[in-house]
mmCIF file of the protein (N, C-alpha, C, O) and its ligand, coordinates in Angstrom:
data_MODEL
# 
_entry.id   MODEL 
# 
loop_
_entity.id 
_entity.type 
_entity.pdbx_number_of_molecules 
1 polymer     1 
2 non-polymer 1 
# 
_entity_poly.entity_id                      1 
_entity_poly.type                           'polypeptide(L)' 
_entity_poly.nstd_linkage                   no 
_entity_poly.nstd_monomer                   no 
_entity_poly.pdbx_seq_one_letter_code       MSERVLARCGDCGRGYAARILDDGTLHVMGGISDCRCGSDAFTQATVSLERRDPA 
_entity_poly.pdbx_seq_one_letter_code_can   MSERVLARCGDCGRGYAARILDDGTLHVMGGISDCRCGSDAFTQATVSLERRDPA 
_entity_poly.pdbx_strand_id                 A 
# 
loop_
_entity_poly_seq.entity_id 
_entity_poly_seq.num 
_entity_poly_seq.mon_id 
_entity_poly_seq.hetero 
1 1  MET n 
1 2  SER n 
1 3  GLU n 
1 4  ARG n 
1 5  VAL n 
1 6  LEU n 
1 7  ALA n 
1 8  ARG n 
1 9  CYS n 
1 10 GLY n 
1 11 ASP n 
1 12 CYS n 
1 13 GLY n 
1 14 ARG n 
1 15 GLY n 
1 16 TYR n 
1 17 ALA n 
1 18 ALA n 
1 19 ARG n 
1 20 ILE n 
1 21 LEU n 
1 22 ASP n 
1 23 ASP n 
1 24 GLY n 
1 25 THR n 
1 26 LEU n 
1 27 HIS n 
1 28 VAL n 
1 29 MET n 
1 30 GLY n 
1 31 GLY n 
1 32 ILE n 
1 33 SER n 
1 34 ASP n 
1 35 CYS n 
1 36 ARG n 
1 37 CYS n 
1 38 GLY n 
1 39 SER n 
1 40 ASP n 
1 41 ALA n 
1 42 PHE n 
1 43 THR n 
1 44 GLN n 
1 45 ALA n 
1 46 THR n 
1 47 VAL n 
1 48 SER n 
1 49 LEU n 
1 50 GLU n 
1 51 ARG n 
1 52 ARG n 
1 53 ASP n 
1 54 PRO n 
1 55 ALA n 
# 
loop_
_struct_asym.id 
_struct_asym.entity_id 
A 1 
B 2 
# 
loop_
_chem_comp.id 
_chem_comp.type 
_chem_comp.mon_nstd_flag 
ALA 'L-peptide linking' y 
ARG 'L-peptide linking' y 
ASP 'L-peptide linking' y 
CYS 'L-peptide linking' y 
GLN 'L-peptide linking' y 
GLU 'L-peptide linking' y 
GLY 'peptide linking'   y 
HIS 'L-peptide linking' y 
ILE 'L-peptide linking' y 
LEU 'L-peptide linking' y 
MET 'L-peptide linking' y 
PHE 'L-peptide linking' y 
PRO 'L-peptide linking' y 
SER 'L-peptide linking' y 
THR 'L-peptide linking' y 
TYR 'L-peptide linking' y 
VAL 'L-peptide linking' y 
ZN  non-polymer         . 
# 
_pdbx_entity_nonpoly.entity_id   2 
_pdbx_entity_nonpoly.name        ? 
_pdbx_entity_nonpoly.comp_id     ZN 
# 
_pdbx_nonpoly_scheme.asym_id         B 
_pdbx_nonpoly_scheme.entity_id       2 
_pdbx_nonpoly_scheme.mon_id          ZN 
_pdbx_nonpoly_scheme.ndb_seq_num     1 
_pdbx_nonpoly_scheme.pdb_seq_num     101 
_pdbx_nonpoly_scheme.auth_seq_num    101 
_pdbx_nonpoly_scheme.pdb_mon_id      ZN 
_pdbx_nonpoly_scheme.auth_mon_id     ZN 
_pdbx_nonpoly_scheme.pdb_strand_id   A 
_pdbx_nonpoly_scheme.pdb_ins_code    . 
# 
loop_
_atom_site.group_PDB 
_atom_site.id 
_atom_site.type_symbol 
_atom_site.label_atom_id 
_atom_site.label_alt_id 
_atom_site.label_comp_id 
_atom_site.label_asym_id 
_atom_site.label_entity_id 
_atom_site.label_seq_id 
_atom_site.pdbx_PDB_ins_code 
_atom_site.Cartn_x 
_atom_site.Cartn_y 
_atom_site.Cartn_z 
_atom_site.occupancy 
_atom_site.B_iso_or_equiv 
_atom_site.pdbx_formal_charge 
_atom_site.auth_seq_id 
_atom_site.auth_comp_id 
_atom_site.auth_asym_id 
_atom_site.auth_atom_id 
_atom_site.pdbx_PDB_model_num 
ATOM   1   N  N  . MET A 1 1  ? -8.121  -25.366 -6.997 1.00 0.00 ? 1   MET A N  1 
ATOM   2   C  CA . MET A 1 1  ? -7.680  -23.984 -7.176 1.00 0.00 ? 1   MET A CA 1 
ATOM   3   C  C  . MET A 1 1  ? -7.528  -23.328 -5.806 1.00 0.00 ? 1   MET A C  1 
ATOM   4   O  O  . MET A 1 1  ? -8.292  -23.600 -4.881 1.00 0.00 ? 1   MET A O  1 
ATOM   5   N  N  . SER A 1 2  ? -6.536  -22.468 -5.699 1.00 0.00 ? 2   SER A N  1 
ATOM   6   C  CA . SER A 1 2  ? -6.336  -21.764 -4.449 1.00 0.00 ? 2   SER A CA 1 
ATOM   7   C  C  . SER A 1 2  ? -6.326  -20.265 -4.719 1.00 0.00 ? 2   SER A C  1 
ATOM   8   O  O  . SER A 1 2  ? -5.954  -19.802 -5.797 1.00 0.00 ? 2   SER A O  1 
ATOM   9   N  N  . GLU A 1 3  ? -6.739  -19.540 -3.717 1.00 0.00 ? 3   GLU A N  1 
ATOM   10  C  CA . GLU A 1 3  ? -6.860  -18.097 -3.856 1.00 0.00 ? 3   GLU A CA 1 
ATOM   11  C  C  . GLU A 1 3  ? -5.678  -17.407 -3.192 1.00 0.00 ? 3   GLU A C  1 
ATOM   12  O  O  . GLU A 1 3  ? -5.344  -17.698 -2.043 1.00 0.00 ? 3   GLU A O  1 
ATOM   13  N  N  . ARG A 1 4  ? -5.064  -16.513 -3.901 1.00 0.00 ? 4   ARG A N  1 
ATOM   14  C  CA . ARG A 1 4  ? -3.944  -15.782 -3.325 1.00 0.00 ? 4   ARG A CA 1 
ATOM   15  C  C  . ARG A 1 4  ? -4.455  -14.647 -2.461 1.00 0.00 ? 4   ARG A C  1 
ATOM   16  O  O  . ARG A 1 4  ? -5.312  -13.860 -2.863 1.00 0.00 ? 4   ARG A O  1 
ATOM   17  N  N  . VAL A 1 5  ? -3.904  -14.589 -1.267 1.00 0.00 ? 5   VAL A N  1 
ATOM   18  C  CA . VAL A 1 5  ? -4.326  -13.556 -0.336 1.00 0.00 ? 5   VAL A CA 1 
ATOM   19  C  C  . VAL A 1 5  ? -3.081  -12.991 0.356  1.00 0.00 ? 5   VAL A C  1 
ATOM   20  O  O  . VAL A 1 5  ? -1.950  -13.381 0.067  1.00 0.00 ? 5   VAL A O  1 
ATOM   21  N  N  . LEU A 1 6  ? -3.329  -12.084 1.255  1.00 0.00 ? 6   LEU A N  1 
ATOM   22  C  CA . LEU A 1 6  ? -2.250  -11.562 2.076  1.00 0.00 ? 6   LEU A CA 1 
ATOM   23  C  C  . LEU A 1 6  ? -2.494  -11.990 3.514  1.00 0.00 ? 6   LEU A C  1 
ATOM   24  O  O  . LEU A 1 6  ? -3.552  -11.728 4.085  1.00 0.00 ? 6   LEU A O  1 
ATOM   25  N  N  . ALA A 1 7  ? -1.497  -12.650 4.087  1.00 0.00 ? 7   ALA A N  1 
ATOM   26  C  CA . ALA A 1 7  ? -1.585  -13.043 5.488  1.00 0.00 ? 7   ALA A CA 1 
ATOM   27  C  C  . ALA A 1 7  ? -0.850  -12.009 6.322  1.00 0.00 ? 7   ALA A C  1 
ATOM   28  O  O  . ALA A 1 7  ? 0.238   -11.552 5.971  1.00 0.00 ? 7   ALA A O  1 
ATOM   29  N  N  . ARG A 1 8  ? -1.464  -11.660 7.417  1.00 0.00 ? 8   ARG A N  1 
ATOM   30  C  CA . ARG A 1 8  ? -0.831  -10.667 8.277  1.00 0.00 ? 8   ARG A CA 1 
ATOM   31  C  C  . ARG A 1 8  ? -0.604  -11.267 9.656  1.00 0.00 ? 8   ARG A C  1 
ATOM   32  O  O  . ARG A 1 8  ? -1.487  -11.907 10.226 1.00 0.00 ? 8   ARG A O  1 
ATOM   33  N  N  . CYS A 1 9  ? 0.586   -11.050 10.176 1.00 0.00 ? 9   CYS A N  1 
ATOM   34  C  CA . CYS A 1 9  ? 0.891   -11.544 11.513 1.00 0.00 ? 9   CYS A CA 1 
ATOM   35  C  C  . CYS A 1 9  ? 0.014   -10.802 12.522 1.00 0.00 ? 9   CYS A C  1 
ATOM   36  O  O  . CYS A 1 9  ? -0.067  -9.574  12.521 1.00 0.00 ? 9   CYS A O  1 
ATOM   37  N  N  . GLY A 1 10 ? -0.634  -11.578 13.375 1.00 0.00 ? 10  GLY A N  1 
ATOM   38  C  CA . GLY A 1 10 ? -1.524  -10.963 14.349 1.00 0.00 ? 10  GLY A CA 1 
ATOM   39  C  C  . GLY A 1 10 ? -0.772  -10.305 15.488 1.00 0.00 ? 10  GLY A C  1 
ATOM   40  O  O  . GLY A 1 10 ? -1.361  -9.618  16.322 1.00 0.00 ? 10  GLY A O  1 
ATOM   41  N  N  . ASP A 1 11 ? 0.535   -10.520 15.517 1.00 0.00 ? 11  ASP A N  1 
ATOM   42  C  CA . ASP A 1 11 ? 1.328   -9.980  16.616 1.00 0.00 ? 11  ASP A CA 1 
ATOM   43  C  C  . ASP A 1 11 ? 2.032   -8.695  16.217 1.00 0.00 ? 11  ASP A C  1 
ATOM   44  O  O  . ASP A 1 11 ? 1.878   -7.665  16.873 1.00 0.00 ? 11  ASP A O  1 
ATOM   45  N  N  . CYS A 1 12 ? 2.820   -8.758  15.122 1.00 0.00 ? 12  CYS A N  1 
ATOM   46  C  CA . CYS A 1 12 ? 3.597   -7.595  14.727 1.00 0.00 ? 12  CYS A CA 1 
ATOM   47  C  C  . CYS A 1 12 ? 3.036   -6.913  13.487 1.00 0.00 ? 12  CYS A C  1 
ATOM   48  O  O  . CYS A 1 12 ? 3.436   -5.796  13.157 1.00 0.00 ? 12  CYS A O  1 
ATOM   49  N  N  . GLY A 1 13 ? 2.101   -7.585  12.790 1.00 0.00 ? 13  GLY A N  1 
ATOM   50  C  CA . GLY A 1 13 ? 1.468   -6.944  11.649 1.00 0.00 ? 13  GLY A CA 1 
ATOM   51  C  C  . GLY A 1 13 ? 2.223   -7.099  10.341 1.00 0.00 ? 13  GLY A C  1 
ATOM   52  O  O  . GLY A 1 13 ? 1.831   -6.516  9.330  1.00 0.00 ? 13  GLY A O  1 
ATOM   53  N  N  . ARG A 1 14 ? 3.289   -7.866  10.344 1.00 0.00 ? 14  ARG A N  1 
ATOM   54  C  CA . ARG A 1 14 ? 4.037   -8.086  9.127  1.00 0.00 ? 14  ARG A CA 1 
ATOM   55  C  C  . ARG A 1 14 ? 3.185   -8.855  8.128  1.00 0.00 ? 14  ARG A C  1 
ATOM   56  O  O  . ARG A 1 14 ? 2.435   -9.754  8.508  1.00 0.00 ? 14  ARG A O  1 
ATOM   57  N  N  . GLY A 1 15 ? 3.297   -8.503  6.855  1.00 0.00 ? 15  GLY A N  1 
ATOM   58  C  CA . GLY A 1 15 ? 2.480   -9.139  5.832  1.00 0.00 ? 15  GLY A CA 1 
ATOM   59  C  C  . GLY A 1 15 ? 3.265   -10.173 5.048  1.00 0.00 ? 15  GLY A C  1 
ATOM   60  O  O  . GLY A 1 15 ? 4.455   -9.996  4.785  1.00 0.00 ? 15  GLY A O  1 
ATOM   61  N  N  . TYR A 1 16 ? 2.584   -11.269 4.673  1.00 0.00 ? 16  TYR A N  1 
ATOM   62  C  CA . TYR A 1 16 ? 3.202   -12.325 3.882  1.00 0.00 ? 16  TYR A CA 1 
ATOM   63  C  C  . TYR A 1 16 ? 2.246   -12.716 2.766  1.00 0.00 ? 16  TYR A C  1 
ATOM   64  O  O  . TYR A 1 16 ? 1.026   -12.665 2.921  1.00 0.00 ? 16  TYR A O  1 
ATOM   65  N  N  . ALA A 1 17 ? 2.832   -13.108 1.632  1.00 0.00 ? 17  ALA A N  1 
ATOM   66  C  CA . ALA A 1 17 ? 2.016   -13.679 0.574  1.00 0.00 ? 17  ALA A CA 1 
ATOM   67  C  C  . ALA A 1 17 ? 1.527   -15.043 1.022  1.00 0.00 ? 17  ALA A C  1 
ATOM   68  O  O  . ALA A 1 17 ? 2.297   -15.832 1.570  1.00 0.00 ? 17  ALA A O  1 
ATOM   69  N  N  . ALA A 1 18 ? 0.275   -15.321 0.797  1.00 0.00 ? 18  ALA A N  1 
ATOM   70  C  CA . ALA A 1 18 ? -0.301  -16.571 1.250  1.00 0.00 ? 18  ALA A CA 1 
ATOM   71  C  C  . ALA A 1 18 ? -1.395  -17.000 0.272  1.00 0.00 ? 18  ALA A C  1 
ATOM   72  O  O  . ALA A 1 18 ? -1.751  -16.276 -0.658 1.00 0.00 ? 18  ALA A O  1 
ATOM   73  N  N  . ARG A 1 19 ? -1.906  -18.189 0.515  1.00 0.00 ? 19  ARG A N  1 
ATOM   74  C  CA . ARG A 1 19 ? -3.027  -18.649 -0.302 1.00 0.00 ? 19  ARG A CA 1 
ATOM   75  C  C  . ARG A 1 19 ? -3.986  -19.440 0.569  1.00 0.00 ? 19  ARG A C  1 
ATOM   76  O  O  . ARG A 1 19 ? -3.623  -19.973 1.618  1.00 0.00 ? 19  ARG A O  1 
ATOM   77  N  N  . ILE A 1 20 ? -5.210  -19.496 0.102  1.00 0.00 ? 20  ILE A N  1 
ATOM   78  C  CA . ILE A 1 20 ? -6.224  -20.262 0.804  1.00 0.00 ? 20  ILE A CA 1 
ATOM   79  C  C  . ILE A 1 20 ? -6.342  -21.627 0.140  1.00 0.00 ? 20  ILE A C  1 
ATOM   80  O  O  . ILE A 1 20 ? -6.636  -21.719 -1.051 1.00 0.00 ? 20  ILE A O  1 
ATOM   81  N  N  . LEU A 1 21 ? -6.116  -22.671 0.898  1.00 0.00 ? 21  LEU A N  1 
ATOM   82  C  CA . LEU A 1 21 ? -6.236  -24.003 0.349  1.00 0.00 ? 21  LEU A CA 1 
ATOM   83  C  C  . LEU A 1 21 ? -7.701  -24.384 0.217  1.00 0.00 ? 21  LEU A C  1 
ATOM   84  O  O  . LEU A 1 21 ? -8.588  -23.702 0.730  1.00 0.00 ? 21  LEU A O  1 
ATOM   85  N  N  . ASP A 1 22 ? -7.936  -25.495 -0.486 1.00 0.00 ? 22  ASP A N  1 
ATOM   86  C  CA . ASP A 1 22 ? -9.303  -25.923 -0.743 1.00 0.00 ? 22  ASP A CA 1 
ATOM   87  C  C  . ASP A 1 22 ? -10.085 -26.162 0.542  1.00 0.00 ? 22  ASP A C  1 
ATOM   88  O  O  . ASP A 1 22 ? -11.307 -26.017 0.571  1.00 0.00 ? 22  ASP A O  1 
ATOM   89  N  N  . ASP A 1 23 ? -9.377  -26.527 1.599  1.00 0.00 ? 23  ASP A N  1 
ATOM   90  C  CA . ASP A 1 23 ? -10.071 -26.797 2.860  1.00 0.00 ? 23  ASP A CA 1 
ATOM   91  C  C  . ASP A 1 23 ? -10.198 -25.533 3.712  1.00 0.00 ? 23  ASP A C  1 
ATOM   92  O  O  . ASP A 1 23 ? -10.646 -25.587 4.857  1.00 0.00 ? 23  ASP A O  1 
ATOM   93  N  N  . GLY A 1 24 ? -9.798  -24.397 3.138  1.00 0.00 ? 24  GLY A N  1 
ATOM   94  C  CA . GLY A 1 24 ? -9.963  -23.138 3.848  1.00 0.00 ? 24  GLY A CA 1 
ATOM   95  C  C  . GLY A 1 24 ? -8.779  -22.761 4.718  1.00 0.00 ? 24  GLY A C  1 
ATOM   96  O  O  . GLY A 1 24 ? -8.818  -21.751 5.420  1.00 0.00 ? 24  GLY A O  1 
ATOM   97  N  N  . THR A 1 25 ? -7.722  -23.569 4.676  1.00 0.00 ? 25  THR A N  1 
ATOM   98  C  CA . THR A 1 25 ? -6.565  -23.282 5.502  1.00 0.00 ? 25  THR A CA 1 
ATOM   99  C  C  . THR A 1 25 ? -5.751  -22.137 4.903  1.00 0.00 ? 25  THR A C  1 
ATOM   100 O  O  . THR A 1 25 ? -5.527  -22.087 3.694  1.00 0.00 ? 25  THR A O  1 
ATOM   101 N  N  . LEU A 1 26 ? -5.322  -21.242 5.746  1.00 0.00 ? 26  LEU A N  1 
ATOM   102 C  CA . LEU A 1 26 ? -4.450  -20.158 5.301  1.00 0.00 ? 26  LEU A CA 1 
ATOM   103 C  C  . LEU A 1 26 ? -3.018  -20.664 5.298  1.00 0.00 ? 26  LEU A C  1 
ATOM   104 O  O  . LEU A 1 26 ? -2.483  -21.050 6.337  1.00 0.00 ? 26  LEU A O  1 
ATOM   105 N  N  . HIS A 1 27 ? -2.398  -20.660 4.120  1.00 0.00 ? 27  HIS A N  1 
ATOM   106 C  CA . HIS A 1 27 ? -1.056  -21.220 3.973  1.00 0.00 ? 27  HIS A CA 1 
ATOM   107 C  C  . HIS A 1 27 ? -0.103  -20.136 3.491  1.00 0.00 ? 27  HIS A C  1 
ATOM   108 O  O  . HIS A 1 27 ? -0.249  -19.627 2.380  1.00 0.00 ? 27  HIS A O  1 
ATOM   109 N  N  . VAL A 1 28 ? 0.862   -19.784 4.315  1.00 0.00 ? 28  VAL A N  1 
ATOM   110 C  CA . VAL A 1 28 ? 1.839   -18.774 3.926  1.00 0.00 ? 28  VAL A CA 1 
ATOM   111 C  C  . VAL A 1 28 ? 2.835   -19.409 2.965  1.00 0.00 ? 28  VAL A C  1 
ATOM   112 O  O  . VAL A 1 28 ? 3.356   -20.495 3.220  1.00 0.00 ? 28  VAL A O  1 
ATOM   113 N  N  . MET A 1 29 ? 3.091   -18.730 1.871  1.00 0.00 ? 29  MET A N  1 
ATOM   114 C  CA . MET A 1 29 ? 3.993   -19.280 0.859  1.00 0.00 ? 29  MET A CA 1 
ATOM   115 C  C  . MET A 1 29 ? 5.450   -19.067 1.258  1.00 0.00 ? 29  MET A C  1 
ATOM   116 O  O  . MET A 1 29 ? 5.764   -18.269 2.140  1.00 0.00 ? 29  MET A O  1 
ATOM   117 N  N  . GLY A 1 30 ? 6.325   -19.802 0.584  1.00 0.00 ? 30  GLY A N  1 
ATOM   118 C  CA . GLY A 1 30 ? 7.752   -19.655 0.827  1.00 0.00 ? 30  GLY A CA 1 
ATOM   119 C  C  . GLY A 1 30 ? 8.264   -20.542 1.947  1.00 0.00 ? 30  GLY A C  1 
ATOM   120 O  O  . GLY A 1 30 ? 9.361   -20.330 2.464  1.00 0.00 ? 30  GLY A O  1 
ATOM   121 N  N  . GLY A 1 31 ? 7.468   -21.539 2.322  1.00 0.00 ? 31  GLY A N  1 
ATOM   122 C  CA . GLY A 1 31 ? 7.903   -22.449 3.372  1.00 0.00 ? 31  GLY A CA 1 
ATOM   123 C  C  . GLY A 1 31 ? 7.944   -21.812 4.739  1.00 0.00 ? 31  GLY A C  1 
ATOM   124 O  O  . GLY A 1 31 ? 8.632   -22.292 5.640  1.00 0.00 ? 31  GLY A O  1 
ATOM   125 N  N  . ILE A 1 32 ? 7.204   -20.726 4.892  1.00 0.00 ? 32  ILE A N  1 
ATOM   126 C  CA . ILE A 1 32 ? 7.206   -20.014 6.165  1.00 0.00 ? 32  ILE A CA 1 
ATOM   127 C  C  . ILE A 1 32 ? 6.101   -20.555 7.063  1.00 0.00 ? 32  ILE A C  1 
ATOM   128 O  O  . ILE A 1 32 ? 4.945   -20.640 6.647  1.00 0.00 ? 32  ILE A O  1 
ATOM   129 N  N  . SER A 1 33 ? 6.443   -20.915 8.268  1.00 0.00 ? 33  SER A N  1 
ATOM   130 C  CA . SER A 1 33 ? 5.427   -21.388 9.209  1.00 0.00 ? 33  SER A CA 1 
ATOM   131 C  C  . SER A 1 33 ? 5.287   -20.447 10.393 1.00 0.00 ? 33  SER A C  1 
ATOM   132 O  O  . SER A 1 33 ? 4.270   -20.451 11.086 1.00 0.00 ? 33  SER A O  1 
ATOM   133 N  N  . ASP A 1 34 ? 6.299   -19.654 10.615 1.00 0.00 ? 34  ASP A N  1 
ATOM   134 C  CA . ASP A 1 34 ? 6.243   -18.688 11.708 1.00 0.00 ? 34  ASP A CA 1 
ATOM   135 C  C  . ASP A 1 34 ? 6.705   -17.326 11.204 1.00 0.00 ? 34  ASP A C  1 
ATOM   136 O  O  . ASP A 1 34 ? 7.544   -17.227 10.309 1.00 0.00 ? 34  ASP A O  1 
ATOM   137 N  N  . CYS A 1 35 ? 6.149   -16.300 11.788 1.00 0.00 ? 35  CYS A N  1 
ATOM   138 C  CA . CYS A 1 35 ? 6.592   -14.946 11.473 1.00 0.00 ? 35  CYS A CA 1 
ATOM   139 C  C  . CYS A 1 35 ? 8.005   -14.734 12.028 1.00 0.00 ? 35  CYS A C  1 
ATOM   140 O  O  . CYS A 1 35 ? 8.462   -15.455 12.915 1.00 0.00 ? 35  CYS A O  1 
ATOM   141 N  N  . ARG A 1 36 ? 8.663   -13.744 11.486 1.00 0.00 ? 36  ARG A N  1 
ATOM   142 C  CA . ARG A 1 36 ? 10.016  -13.467 11.972 1.00 0.00 ? 36  ARG A CA 1 
ATOM   143 C  C  . ARG A 1 36 ? 10.009  -13.045 13.431 1.00 0.00 ? 36  ARG A C  1 
ATOM   144 O  O  . ARG A 1 36 ? 11.036  -13.116 14.105 1.00 0.00 ? 36  ARG A O  1 
ATOM   145 N  N  . CYS A 1 37 ? 8.861   -12.606 13.921 1.00 0.00 ? 37  CYS A N  1 
ATOM   146 C  CA . CYS A 1 37 ? 8.776   -12.222 15.329 1.00 0.00 ? 37  CYS A CA 1 
ATOM   147 C  C  . CYS A 1 37 ? 8.542   -13.434 16.211 1.00 0.00 ? 37  CYS A C  1 
ATOM   148 O  O  . CYS A 1 37 ? 8.563   -13.322 17.437 1.00 0.00 ? 37  CYS A O  1 
ATOM   149 N  N  . GLY A 1 38 ? 8.315   -14.617 15.588 1.00 0.00 ? 38  GLY A N  1 
ATOM   150 C  CA . GLY A 1 38 ? 8.136   -15.829 16.353 1.00 0.00 ? 38  GLY A CA 1 
ATOM   151 C  C  . GLY A 1 38 ? 6.690   -16.258 16.498 1.00 0.00 ? 38  GLY A C  1 
ATOM   152 O  O  . GLY A 1 38 ? 6.409   -17.357 16.975 1.00 0.00 ? 38  GLY A O  1 
ATOM   153 N  N  . SER A 1 39 ? 5.772   -15.398 16.090 1.00 0.00 ? 39  SER A N  1 
ATOM   154 C  CA . SER A 1 39 ? 4.360   -15.738 16.204 1.00 0.00 ? 39  SER A CA 1 
ATOM   155 C  C  . SER A 1 39 ? 3.910   -16.546 14.997 1.00 0.00 ? 39  SER A C  1 
ATOM   156 O  O  . SER A 1 39 ? 4.453   -16.394 13.903 1.00 0.00 ? 39  SER A O  1 
ATOM   157 N  N  . ASP A 1 40 ? 2.919   -17.403 15.198 1.00 0.00 ? 40  ASP A N  1 
ATOM   158 C  CA . ASP A 1 40 ? 2.352   -18.120 14.055 1.00 0.00 ? 40  ASP A CA 1 
ATOM   159 C  C  . ASP A 1 40 ? 0.869   -17.807 13.918 1.00 0.00 ? 40  ASP A C  1 
ATOM   160 O  O  . ASP A 1 40 ? 0.113   -18.542 13.284 1.00 0.00 ? 40  ASP A O  1 
ATOM   161 N  N  . ALA A 1 41 ? 0.476   -16.697 14.529 1.00 0.00 ? 41  ALA A N  1 
ATOM   162 C  CA . ALA A 1 41 ? -0.934  -16.302 14.519 1.00 0.00 ? 41  ALA A CA 1 
ATOM   163 C  C  . ALA A 1 41 ? -1.219  -15.424 13.303 1.00 0.00 ? 41  ALA A C  1 
ATOM   164 O  O  . ALA A 1 41 ? -1.437  -14.219 13.429 1.00 0.00 ? 41  ALA A O  1 
ATOM   165 N  N  . PHE A 1 42 ? -1.214  -16.047 12.123 1.00 0.00 ? 42  PHE A N  1 
ATOM   166 C  CA . PHE A 1 42 ? -1.499  -15.300 10.913 1.00 0.00 ? 42  PHE A CA 1 
ATOM   167 C  C  . PHE A 1 42 ? -2.998  -15.165 10.709 1.00 0.00 ? 42  PHE A C  1 
ATOM   168 O  O  . PHE A 1 42 ? -3.775  -16.076 10.995 1.00 0.00 ? 42  PHE A O  1 
ATOM   169 N  N  . THR A 1 43 ? -3.375  -14.003 10.206 1.00 0.00 ? 43  THR A N  1 
ATOM   170 C  CA . THR A 1 43 ? -4.760  -13.797 9.853  1.00 0.00 ? 43  THR A CA 1 
ATOM   171 C  C  . THR A 1 43 ? -4.829  -13.303 8.410  1.00 0.00 ? 43  THR A C  1 
ATOM   172 O  O  . THR A 1 43 ? -3.895  -12.684 7.902  1.00 0.00 ? 43  THR A O  1 
ATOM   173 N  N  . GLN A 1 44 ? -5.951  -13.590 7.769  1.00 0.00 ? 44  GLN A N  1 
ATOM   174 C  CA . GLN A 1 44 ? -6.094  -13.168 6.384  1.00 0.00 ? 44  GLN A CA 1 
ATOM   175 C  C  . GLN A 1 44 ? -6.380  -11.682 6.328  1.00 0.00 ? 44  GLN A C  1 
ATOM   176 O  O  . GLN A 1 44 ? -7.318  -11.186 6.951  1.00 0.00 ? 44  GLN A O  1 
ATOM   177 N  N  . ALA A 1 45 ? -5.554  -10.983 5.570  1.00 0.00 ? 45  ALA A N  1 
ATOM   178 C  CA . ALA A 1 45 ? -5.769  -9.557  5.395  1.00 0.00 ? 45  ALA A CA 1 
ATOM   179 C  C  . ALA A 1 45 ? -6.612  -9.324  4.149  1.00 0.00 ? 45  ALA A C  1 
ATOM   180 O  O  . ALA A 1 45 ? -7.040  -10.277 3.497  1.00 0.00 ? 45  ALA A O  1 
ATOM   181 N  N  . THR A 1 46 ? -6.844  -8.092  3.828  1.00 0.00 ? 46  THR A N  1 
ATOM   182 C  CA . THR A 1 46 ? -7.635  -7.782  2.643  1.00 0.00 ? 46  THR A CA 1 
ATOM   183 C  C  . THR A 1 46 ? -6.934  -8.299  1.399  1.00 0.00 ? 46  THR A C  1 
ATOM   184 O  O  . THR A 1 46 ? -5.705  -8.305  1.321  1.00 0.00 ? 46  THR A O  1 
ATOM   185 N  N  . VAL A 1 47 ? -7.719  -8.730  0.436  1.00 0.00 ? 47  VAL A N  1 
ATOM   186 C  CA . VAL A 1 47 ? -7.166  -9.303  -0.777 1.00 0.00 ? 47  VAL A CA 1 
ATOM   187 C  C  . VAL A 1 47 ? -6.447  -8.244  -1.594 1.00 0.00 ? 47  VAL A C  1 
ATOM   188 O  O  . VAL A 1 47 ? -5.475  -8.533  -2.292 1.00 0.00 ? 47  VAL A O  1 
ATOM   189 N  N  . SER A 1 48 ? -6.930  -7.030  -1.498 1.00 0.00 ? 48  SER A N  1 
ATOM   190 C  CA . SER A 1 48 ? -6.345  -5.951  -2.287 1.00 0.00 ? 48  SER A CA 1 
ATOM   191 C  C  . SER A 1 48 ? -4.903  -5.695  -1.884 1.00 0.00 ? 48  SER A C  1 
ATOM   192 O  O  . SER A 1 48 ? -4.588  -5.532  -0.705 1.00 0.00 ? 48  SER A O  1 
ATOM   193 N  N  . LEU A 1 49 ? -4.045  -5.663  -2.872 1.00 0.00 ? 49  LEU A N  1 
ATOM   194 C  CA . LEU A 1 49 ? -2.644  -5.407  -2.595 1.00 0.00 ? 49  LEU A CA 1 
ATOM   195 C  C  . LEU A 1 49 ? -2.262  -3.974  -2.983 1.00 0.00 ? 49  LEU A C  1 
ATOM   196 O  O  . LEU A 1 49 ? -1.080  -3.641  -3.080 1.00 0.00 ? 49  LEU A O  1 
ATOM   197 N  N  . GLU A 1 50 ? -3.256  -3.150  -3.199 1.00 0.00 ? 50  GLU A N  1 
ATOM   198 C  CA . GLU A 1 50 ? -2.975  -1.765  -3.552 1.00 0.00 ? 50  GLU A CA 1 
ATOM   199 C  C  . GLU A 1 50 ? -2.275  -1.057  -2.413 1.00 0.00 ? 50  GLU A C  1 
ATOM   200 O  O  . GLU A 1 50 ? -2.610  -1.224  -1.240 1.00 0.00 ? 50  GLU A O  1 
ATOM   201 N  N  . ARG A 1 51 ? -1.311  -0.277  -2.788 1.00 0.00 ? 51  ARG A N  1 
ATOM   202 C  CA . ARG A 1 51 ? -0.588  0.470   -1.771 1.00 0.00 ? 51  ARG A CA 1 
ATOM   203 C  C  . ARG A 1 51 ? -1.363  1.731   -1.424 1.00 0.00 ? 51  ARG A C  1 
ATOM   204 O  O  . ARG A 1 51 ? -1.783  2.493   -2.294 1.00 0.00 ? 51  ARG A O  1 
ATOM   205 N  N  . ARG A 1 52 ? -1.532  1.918   -0.146 1.00 0.00 ? 52  ARG A N  1 
ATOM   206 C  CA . ARG A 1 52 ? -2.252  3.126   0.294  1.00 0.00 ? 52  ARG A CA 1 
ATOM   207 C  C  . ARG A 1 52 ? -1.266  4.044   1.013  1.00 0.00 ? 52  ARG A C  1 
ATOM   208 O  O  . ARG A 1 52 ? -0.721  3.702   2.062  1.00 0.00 ? 52  ARG A O  1 
ATOM   209 N  N  . ASP A 1 53 ? -1.059  5.178   0.441  1.00 0.00 ? 53  ASP A N  1 
ATOM   210 C  CA . ASP A 1 53 ? -0.196  6.144   1.099  1.00 0.00 ? 53  ASP A CA 1 
ATOM   211 C  C  . ASP A 1 53 ? -1.015  7.006   2.053  1.00 0.00 ? 53  ASP A C  1 
ATOM   212 O  O  . ASP A 1 53 ? -2.124  7.421   1.718  1.00 0.00 ? 53  ASP A O  1 
ATOM   213 N  N  . PRO A 1 54 ? -0.488  7.270   3.210  1.00 0.00 ? 54  PRO A N  1 
ATOM   214 C  CA . PRO A 1 54 ? -1.224  8.110   4.162  1.00 0.00 ? 54  PRO A CA 1 
ATOM   215 C  C  . PRO A 1 54 ? -1.472  9.492   3.591  1.00 0.00 ? 54  PRO A C  1 
ATOM   216 O  O  . PRO A 1 54 ? -0.603  10.105  2.971  1.00 0.00 ? 54  PRO A O  1 
ATOM   217 N  N  . ALA A 1 55 ? -2.654  9.945   3.815  1.00 0.00 ? 55  ALA A N  1 
ATOM   218 C  CA . ALA A 1 55 ? -3.037  11.244  3.250  1.00 0.00 ? 55  ALA A CA 1 
ATOM   219 C  C  . ALA A 1 55 ? -2.244  12.374  3.895  1.00 0.00 ? 55  ALA A C  1 
ATOM   220 O  O  . ALA A 1 55 ? -2.432  13.539  3.545  1.00 0.00 ? 55  ALA A O  1 
HETATM 221 ZN ZN . ZN  B 2 .  ? 5.015   -11.181 13.551 1.00 0.00 2 101 ZN  A ZN 1 
# 
C-alpha cells in the first residue's frame, strides 16, 4: 500500500501529487521526475489538501 501525499518543489514551491512507496521513497505521479523549473528536490508537504485562503 502507498500513501498519497503532496510533494512540493524545494526550489519554486510548486506542488505535485505524489505517493510514498513502501520503502519510504517519495514518488511524484504522472511520470514526473523533475519540476518544471528543472529542480528535482521534492519534499513531502502536508498531507492535507484543504485549500487555505489568506485571511
Ligand atoms: Zn520547481
